Chimera marker file (.cmm) of the C-alpha trace (Angstrom):
<marker_set name="trace">
<marker id="1" x="-15.063" y="-11.391" z="-4.054" r="1" g="1" b="0" radius="0.5"/>
<marker id="2" x="-14.746" y="-8.900" z="-7.263" r="1" g="1" b="0" radius="0.5"/>
<marker id="3" x="-18.238" y="-7.590" z="-6.868" r="1" g="1" b="0" radius="0.5"/>
<marker id="4" x="-17.207" y="-6.829" z="-3.212" r="1" g="1" b="0" radius="0.5"/>
<marker id="5" x="-14.125" y="-5.210" z="-4.018" r="1" g="1" b="0" radius="0.5"/>
<marker id="6" x="-15.852" y="-2.847" z="-6.712" r="1" g="1" b="0" radius="0.5"/>
<marker id="7" x="-18.009" y="-1.512" z="-4.319" r="1" g="1" b="0" radius="0.5"/>
<marker id="8" x="-15.043" y="-0.892" z="-2.055" r="1" g="1" b="0" radius="0.5"/>
<marker id="9" x="-13.309" y="1.096" z="-4.314" r="1" g="1" b="0" radius="0.5"/>
<marker id="10" x="-16.499" y="3.069" z="-5.475" r="1" g="1" b="0" radius="0.5"/>
<marker id="11" x="-17.201" y="4.008" z="-1.567" r="1" g="1" b="0" radius="0.5"/>
<marker id="12" x="-13.508" y="5.327" z="-2.422" r="1" g="1" b="0" radius="0.5"/>
<marker id="13" x="-14.713" y="7.019" z="-5.137" r="1" g="1" b="0" radius="0.5"/>
<marker id="14" x="-17.232" y="8.333" z="-3.264" r="1" g="1" b="0" radius="0.5"/>
<marker id="15" x="-15.073" y="10.100" z="-0.613" r="1" g="1" b="0" radius="0.5"/>
<marker id="16" x="-13.265" y="11.529" z="-2.898" r="1" g="1" b="0" radius="0.5"/>
<marker id="17" x="-10.236" y="9.771" z="-2.953" r="1" g="1" b="0" radius="0.5"/>
<marker id="18" x="-7.470" y="9.557" z="-5.591" r="1" g="1" b="0" radius="0.5"/>
<marker id="19" x="-5.973" y="5.795" z="-6.086" r="1" g="1" b="0" radius="0.5"/>
<marker id="20" x="-2.832" y="6.070" z="-7.233" r="1" g="1" b="0" radius="0.5"/>
<marker id="21" x="-1.765" y="2.543" z="-7.978" r="1" g="1" b="0" radius="0.5"/>
<marker id="22" x="-3.555" y="-0.776" z="-7.115" r="1" g="1" b="0" radius="0.5"/>
<marker id="23" x="-1.600" y="-4.434" z="-6.197" r="1" g="1" b="0" radius="0.5"/>
<marker id="24" x="-3.298" y="-7.543" z="-6.205" r="1" g="1" b="0" radius="0.5"/>
<marker id="25" x="-2.587" y="-11.040" z="-5.531" r="1" g="1" b="0" radius="0.5"/>
<marker id="26" x="-4.072" y="-13.291" z="-6.880" r="1" g="1" b="0" radius="0.5"/>
<marker id="27" x="-3.310" y="-16.382" z="-5.514" r="1" g="1" b="0" radius="0.5"/>
<marker id="28" x="-4.535" y="-15.294" z="-2.089" r="1" g="1" b="0" radius="0.5"/>
<marker id="29" x="-7.118" y="-12.701" z="-3.379" r="1" g="1" b="0" radius="0.5"/>
<marker id="30" x="-5.562" y="-9.539" z="-1.333" r="1" g="1" b="0" radius="0.5"/>
<marker id="31" x="-5.767" y="-6.123" z="-2.762" r="1" g="1" b="0" radius="0.5"/>
<marker id="32" x="-3.451" y="-3.012" z="-1.525" r="1" g="1" b="0" radius="0.5"/>
<marker id="33" x="-4.417" y="0.104" z="-2.960" r="1" g="1" b="0" radius="0.5"/>
<marker id="34" x="-2.826" y="3.566" z="-2.123" r="1" g="1" b="0" radius="0.5"/>
<marker id="35" x="-4.069" y="7.401" z="-2.734" r="1" g="1" b="0" radius="0.5"/>
<marker id="36" x="-2.327" y="10.275" z="-4.666" r="1" g="1" b="0" radius="0.5"/>
<marker id="37" x="-2.616" y="11.569" z="0.067" r="1" g="1" b="0" radius="0.5"/>
<marker id="38" x="-0.156" y="8.260" z="0.355" r="1" g="1" b="0" radius="0.5"/>
<marker id="39" x="-2.784" y="6.331" z="2.595" r="1" g="1" b="0" radius="0.5"/>
<marker id="40" x="-2.517" y="2.513" z="2.240" r="1" g="1" b="0" radius="0.5"/>
<marker id="41" x="-6.165" y="0.056" z="2.329" r="1" g="1" b="0" radius="0.5"/>
<marker id="42" x="-5.821" y="-3.676" z="2.508" r="1" g="1" b="0" radius="0.5"/>
<marker id="43" x="-8.182" y="-5.222" z="1.802" r="1" g="1" b="0" radius="0.5"/>
<marker id="44" x="-8.532" y="-9.275" z="2.200" r="1" g="1" b="0" radius="0.5"/>
<marker id="45" x="-10.191" y="-12.077" z="-0.020" r="1" g="1" b="0" radius="0.5"/>
<marker id="46" x="-13.692" y="-11.049" z="0.825" r="1" g="1" b="0" radius="0.5"/>
<marker id="47" x="-13.091" y="-7.730" z="-0.414" r="1" g="1" b="0" radius="0.5"/>
<marker id="48" x="-13.182" y="-6.562" z="3.111" r="1" g="1" b="0" radius="0.5"/>
<marker id="49" x="-11.120" y="-3.492" z="3.898" r="1" g="1" b="0" radius="0.5"/>
<marker id="50" x="-9.059" y="-4.961" z="6.502" r="1" g="1" b="0" radius="0.5"/>
<marker id="51" x="-6.144" y="-2.329" z="7.306" r="1" g="1" b="0" radius="0.5"/>
<marker id="52" x="-5.475" y="1.936" z="6.591" r="1" g="1" b="0" radius="0.5"/>
<marker id="53" x="-2.644" y="3.326" z="7.112" r="1" g="1" b="0" radius="0.5"/>
<marker id="54" x="-0.161" y="6.265" z="6.028" r="1" g="1" b="0" radius="0.5"/>
<marker id="55" x="2.855" y="5.644" z="4.392" r="1" g="1" b="0" radius="0.5"/>
<marker id="56" x="6.768" y="7.708" z="6.168" r="1" g="1" b="0" radius="0.5"/>
<marker id="57" x="8.959" y="9.593" z="4.272" r="1" g="1" b="0" radius="0.5"/>
<marker id="58" x="12.553" y="8.178" z="4.516" r="1" g="1" b="0" radius="0.5"/>
<marker id="59" x="13.915" y="10.698" z="6.783" r="1" g="1" b="0" radius="0.5"/>
<marker id="60" x="11.194" y="11.277" z="9.876" r="1" g="1" b="0" radius="0.5"/>
<marker id="61" x="12.146" y="14.728" z="9.990" r="1" g="1" b="0" radius="0.5"/>
<marker id="62" x="11.531" y="16.028" z="6.940" r="1" g="1" b="0" radius="0.5"/>
<marker id="63" x="8.678" y="16.973" z="4.538" r="1" g="1" b="0" radius="0.5"/>
<marker id="64" x="6.748" y="14.418" z="3.160" r="1" g="1" b="0" radius="0.5"/>
<marker id="65" x="7.787" y="15.219" z="-0.745" r="1" g="1" b="0" radius="0.5"/>
<marker id="66" x="7.528" y="11.890" z="-2.223" r="1" g="1" b="0" radius="0.5"/>
<marker id="67" x="5.307" y="9.906" z="-3.850" r="1" g="1" b="0" radius="0.5"/>
<marker id="68" x="4.620" y="5.872" z="-3.668" r="1" g="1" b="0" radius="0.5"/>
<marker id="69" x="6.064" y="4.960" z="-7.115" r="1" g="1" b="0" radius="0.5"/>
<marker id="70" x="4.791" y="0.716" z="-6.837" r="1" g="1" b="0" radius="0.5"/>
<marker id="71" x="3.880" y="-2.052" z="-4.756" r="1" g="1" b="0" radius="0.5"/>
<marker id="72" x="4.402" y="-5.871" z="-4.154" r="1" g="1" b="0" radius="0.5"/>
<marker id="73" x="3.109" y="-8.667" z="-2.596" r="1" g="1" b="0" radius="0.5"/>
<marker id="74" x="5.943" y="-11.072" z="-1.418" r="1" g="1" b="0" radius="0.5"/>
<marker id="75" x="5.471" y="-14.639" z="-3.473" r="1" g="1" b="0" radius="0.5"/>
<marker id="76" x="3.750" y="-16.148" z="0.333" r="1" g="1" b="0" radius="0.5"/>
<marker id="77" x="1.402" y="-12.918" z="0.406" r="1" g="1" b="0" radius="0.5"/>
<marker id="78" x="2.855" y="-12.561" z="3.676" r="1" g="1" b="0" radius="0.5"/>
<marker id="79" x="4.694" y="-8.990" z="3.476" r="1" g="1" b="0" radius="0.5"/>
<marker id="80" x="4.114" y="-6.139" z="1.327" r="1" g="1" b="0" radius="0.5"/>
<marker id="81" x="6.840" y="-3.927" z="-0.137" r="1" g="1" b="0" radius="0.5"/>
<marker id="82" x="6.509" y="-0.018" z="-0.921" r="1" g="1" b="0" radius="0.5"/>
<marker id="83" x="8.794" y="1.904" z="-2.951" r="1" g="1" b="0" radius="0.5"/>
<marker id="84" x="8.696" y="5.412" z="-2.612" r="1" g="1" b="0" radius="0.5"/>
<marker id="85" x="10.247" y="8.513" z="-4.752" r="1" g="1" b="0" radius="0.5"/>
<marker id="86" x="12.606" y="9.142" z="-1.498" r="1" g="1" b="0" radius="0.5"/>
<marker id="87" x="14.822" y="6.565" z="-2.348" r="1" g="1" b="0" radius="0.5"/>
<marker id="88" x="13.196" y="3.884" z="0.207" r="1" g="1" b="0" radius="0.5"/>
<marker id="89" x="11.145" y="0.781" z="0.126" r="1" g="1" b="0" radius="0.5"/>
<marker id="90" x="9.596" y="-0.022" z="3.390" r="1" g="1" b="0" radius="0.5"/>
<marker id="91" x="8.284" y="-3.905" z="3.691" r="1" g="1" b="0" radius="0.5"/>
<marker id="92" x="5.197" y="-4.456" z="5.878" r="1" g="1" b="0" radius="0.5"/>
<marker id="93" x="3.549" y="-7.342" z="7.411" r="1" g="1" b="0" radius="0.5"/>
<marker id="94" x="0.139" y="-8.264" z="6.434" r="1" g="1" b="0" radius="0.5"/>
<marker id="95" x="-1.432" y="-9.273" z="9.416" r="1" g="1" b="0" radius="0.5"/>
<marker id="96" x="-0.204" y="-6.140" z="10.996" r="1" g="1" b="0" radius="0.5"/>
<marker id="97" x="0.669" y="-3.749" z="8.153" r="1" g="1" b="0" radius="0.5"/>
<marker id="98" x="1.549" y="-0.497" z="10.813" r="1" g="1" b="0" radius="0.5"/>
<marker id="99" x="4.240" y="-2.507" z="11.651" r="1" g="1" b="0" radius="0.5"/>
<marker id="100" x="7.133" y="-2.281" z="9.671" r="1" g="1" b="0" radius="0.5"/>
<marker id="101" x="8.856" y="-5.628" z="8.820" r="1" g="1" b="0" radius="0.5"/>
<marker id="102" x="12.176" y="-4.140" z="7.152" r="1" g="1" b="0" radius="0.5"/>
<marker id="103" x="13.517" y="-0.620" z="5.431" r="1" g="1" b="0" radius="0.5"/>
<marker id="104" x="15.708" y="-0.447" z="2.234" r="1" g="1" b="0" radius="0.5"/>
<marker id="105" x="17.400" y="2.539" z="1.602" r="1" g="1" b="0" radius="0.5"/>
<marker id="106" x="18.260" y="2.957" z="-2.075" r="1" g="1" b="0" radius="0.5"/>
<marker id="107" x="21.060" y="4.800" z="-3.753" r="1" g="1" b="0" radius="0.5"/>
<marker id="108" x="19.256" y="6.231" z="-6.309" r="1" g="1" b="0" radius="0.5"/>
<marker id="109" x="15.498" y="7.199" z="-7.181" r="1" g="1" b="0" radius="0.5"/>
<marker id="110" x="13.014" y="4.395" z="-7.550" r="1" g="1" b="0" radius="0.5"/>
<link id1="1" id2="2" r="1" g="1" b="0" radius="0.2"/>
<link id1="2" id2="3" r="1" g="1" b="0" radius="0.2"/>
<link id1="3" id2="4" r="1" g="1" b="0" radius="0.2"/>
<link id1="4" id2="5" r="1" g="1" b="0" radius="0.2"/>
<link id1="5" id2="6" r="1" g="1" b="0" radius="0.2"/>
<link id1="6" id2="7" r="1" g="1" b="0" radius="0.2"/>
<link id1="7" id2="8" r="1" g="1" b="0" radius="0.2"/>
<link id1="8" id2="9" r="1" g="1" b="0" radius="0.2"/>
<link id1="9" id2="10" r="1" g="1" b="0" radius="0.2"/>
<link id1="10" id2="11" r="1" g="1" b="0" radius="0.2"/>
<link id1="11" id2="12" r="1" g="1" b="0" radius="0.2"/>
<link id1="12" id2="13" r="1" g="1" b="0" radius="0.2"/>
<link id1="13" id2="14" r="1" g="1" b="0" radius="0.2"/>
<link id1="14" id2="15" r="1" g="1" b="0" radius="0.2"/>
<link id1="15" id2="16" r="1" g="1" b="0" radius="0.2"/>
<link id1="16" id2="17" r="1" g="1" b="0" radius="0.2"/>
<link id1="17" id2="18" r="1" g="1" b="0" radius="0.2"/>
<link id1="18" id2="19" r="1" g="1" b="0" radius="0.2"/>
<link id1="19" id2="20" r="1" g="1" b="0" radius="0.2"/>
<link id1="20" id2="21" r="1" g="1" b="0" radius="0.2"/>
<link id1="21" id2="22" r="1" g="1" b="0" radius="0.2"/>
<link id1="22" id2="23" r="1" g="1" b="0" radius="0.2"/>
<link id1="23" id2="24" r="1" g="1" b="0" radius="0.2"/>
<link id1="24" id2="25" r="1" g="1" b="0" radius="0.2"/>
<link id1="25" id2="26" r="1" g="1" b="0" radius="0.2"/>
<link id1="26" id2="27" r="1" g="1" b="0" radius="0.2"/>
<link id1="27" id2="28" r="1" g="1" b="0" radius="0.2"/>
<link id1="28" id2="29" r="1" g="1" b="0" radius="0.2"/>
<link id1="29" id2="30" r="1" g="1" b="0" radius="0.2"/>
<link id1="30" id2="31" r="1" g="1" b="0" radius="0.2"/>
<link id1="31" id2="32" r="1" g="1" b="0" radius="0.2"/>
<link id1="32" id2="33" r="1" g="1" b="0" radius="0.2"/>
<link id1="33" id2="34" r="1" g="1" b="0" radius="0.2"/>
<link id1="34" id2="35" r="1" g="1" b="0" radius="0.2"/>
<link id1="35" id2="36" r="1" g="1" b="0" radius="0.2"/>
<link id1="36" id2="37" r="1" g="1" b="0" radius="0.2"/>
<link id1="37" id2="38" r="1" g="1" b="0" radius="0.2"/>
<link id1="38" id2="39" r="1" g="1" b="0" radius="0.2"/>
<link id1="39" id2="40" r="1" g="1" b="0" radius="0.2"/>
<link id1="40" id2="41" r="1" g="1" b="0" radius="0.2"/>
<link id1="41" id2="42" r="1" g="1" b="0" radius="0.2"/>
<link id1="42" id2="43" r="1" g="1" b="0" radius="0.2"/>
<link id1="43" id2="44" r="1" g="1" b="0" radius="0.2"/>
<link id1="44" id2="45" r="1" g="1" b="0" radius="0.2"/>
<link id1="45" id2="46" r="1" g="1" b="0" radius="0.2"/>
<link id1="46" id2="47" r="1" g="1" b="0" radius="0.2"/>
<link id1="47" id2="48" r="1" g="1" b="0" radius="0.2"/>
<link id1="48" id2="49" r="1" g="1" b="0" radius="0.2"/>
<link id1="49" id2="50" r="1" g="1" b="0" radius="0.2"/>
<link id1="50" id2="51" r="1" g="1" b="0" radius="0.2"/>
<link id1="51" id2="52" r="1" g="1" b="0" radius="0.2"/>
<link id1="52" id2="53" r="1" g="1" b="0" radius="0.2"/>
<link id1="53" id2="54" r="1" g="1" b="0" radius="0.2"/>
<link id1="54" id2="55" r="1" g="1" b="0" radius="0.2"/>
<link id1="55" id2="56" r="1" g="1" b="0" radius="0.2"/>
<link id1="56" id2="57" r="1" g="1" b="0" radius="0.2"/>
<link id1="57" id2="58" r="1" g="1" b="0" radius="0.2"/>
<link id1="58" id2="59" r="1" g="1" b="0" radius="0.2"/>
<link id1="59" id2="60" r="1" g="1" b="0" radius="0.2"/>
<link id1="60" id2="61" r="1" g="1" b="0" radius="0.2"/>
<link id1="61" id2="62" r="1" g="1" b="0" radius="0.2"/>
<link id1="62" id2="63" r="1" g="1" b="0" radius="0.2"/>
<link id1="63" id2="64" r="1" g="1" b="0" radius="0.2"/>
<link id1="64" id2="65" r="1" g="1" b="0" radius="0.2"/>
<link id1="65" id2="66" r="1" g="1" b="0" radius="0.2"/>
<link id1="66" id2="67" r="1" g="1" b="0" radius="0.2"/>
<link id1="67" id2="68" r="1" g="1" b="0" radius="0.2"/>
<link id1="68" id2="69" r="1" g="1" b="0" radius="0.2"/>
<link id1="69" id2="70" r="1" g="1" b="0" radius="0.2"/>
<link id1="70" id2="71" r="1" g="1" b="0" radius="0.2"/>
<link id1="71" id2="72" r="1" g="1" b="0" radius="0.2"/>
<link id1="72" id2="73" r="1" g="1" b="0" radius="0.2"/>
<link id1="73" id2="74" r="1" g="1" b="0" radius="0.2"/>
<link id1="74" id2="75" r="1" g="1" b="0" radius="0.2"/>
<link id1="75" id2="76" r="1" g="1" b="0" radius="0.2"/>
<link id1="76" id2="77" r="1" g="1" b="0" radius="0.2"/>
<link id1="77" id2="78" r="1" g="1" b="0" radius="0.2"/>
<link id1="78" id2="79" r="1" g="1" b="0" radius="0.2"/>
<link id1="79" id2="80" r="1" g="1" b="0" radius="0.2"/>
<link id1="80" id2="81" r="1" g="1" b="0" radius="0.2"/>
<link id1="81" id2="82" r="1" g="1" b="0" radius="0.2"/>
<link id1="82" id2="83" r="1" g="1" b="0" radius="0.2"/>
<link id1="83" id2="84" r="1" g="1" b="0" radius="0.2"/>
<link id1="84" id2="85" r="1" g="1" b="0" radius="0.2"/>
<link id1="85" id2="86" r="1" g="1" b="0" radius="0.2"/>
<link id1="86" id2="87" r="1" g="1" b="0" radius="0.2"/>
<link id1="87" id2="88" r="1" g="1" b="0" radius="0.2"/>
<link id1="88" id2="89" r="1" g="1" b="0" radius="0.2"/>
<link id1="89" id2="90" r="1" g="1" b="0" radius="0.2"/>
<link id1="90" id2="91" r="1" g="1" b="0" radius="0.2"/>
<link id1="91" id2="92" r="1" g="1" b="0" radius="0.2"/>
<link id1="92" id2="93" r="1" g="1" b="0" radius="0.2"/>
<link id1="93" id2="94" r="1" g="1" b="0" radius="0.2"/>
<link id1="94" id2="95" r="1" g="1" b="0" radius="0.2"/>
<link id1="95" id2="96" r="1" g="1" b="0" radius="0.2"/>
<link id1="96" id2="97" r="1" g="1" b="0" radius="0.2"/>
<link id1="97" id2="98" r="1" g="1" b="0" radius="0.2"/>
<link id1="98" id2="99" r="1" g="1" b="0" radius="0.2"/>
<link id1="99" id2="100" r="1" g="1" b="0" radius="0.2"/>
<link id1="100" id2="101" r="1" g="1" b="0" radius="0.2"/>
<link id1="101" id2="102" r="1" g="1" b="0" radius="0.2"/>
<link id1="102" id2="103" r="1" g="1" b="0" radius="0.2"/>
<link id1="103" id2="104" r="1" g="1" b="0" radius="0.2"/>
<link id1="104" id2="105" r="1" g="1" b="0" radius="0.2"/>
<link id1="105" id2="106" r="1" g="1" b="0" radius="0.2"/>
<link id1="106" id2="107" r="1" g="1" b="0" radius="0.2"/>
<link id1="107" id2="108" r="1" g="1" b="0" radius="0.2"/>
<link id1="108" id2="109" r="1" g="1" b="0" radius="0.2"/>
<link id1="109" id2="110" r="1" g="1" b="0" radius="0.2"/>
</marker_set>
């Protein structure tokens, strides 16, 4: 697993992708990586890239001037929460990452 993930991350490096954050869940060996361009890559327990999607701003009509501040998997590894600097947390289902599960608007910065 680690060797395959390393090779996937090396490919990102060769493609000039700047990784911003990594989130790893050891019990199910899942990995999520987000780039400085706010693109999330999801890897399975075999190190294979399973999905790729772009994060979205809290206000769909606004200019995307936000940064991904944190990511975390749910304990059962079925959801991925992504906290952004535009005061919102998006929760995605692992199986269908592009399908938004929940959106939590916050009062202040994250």
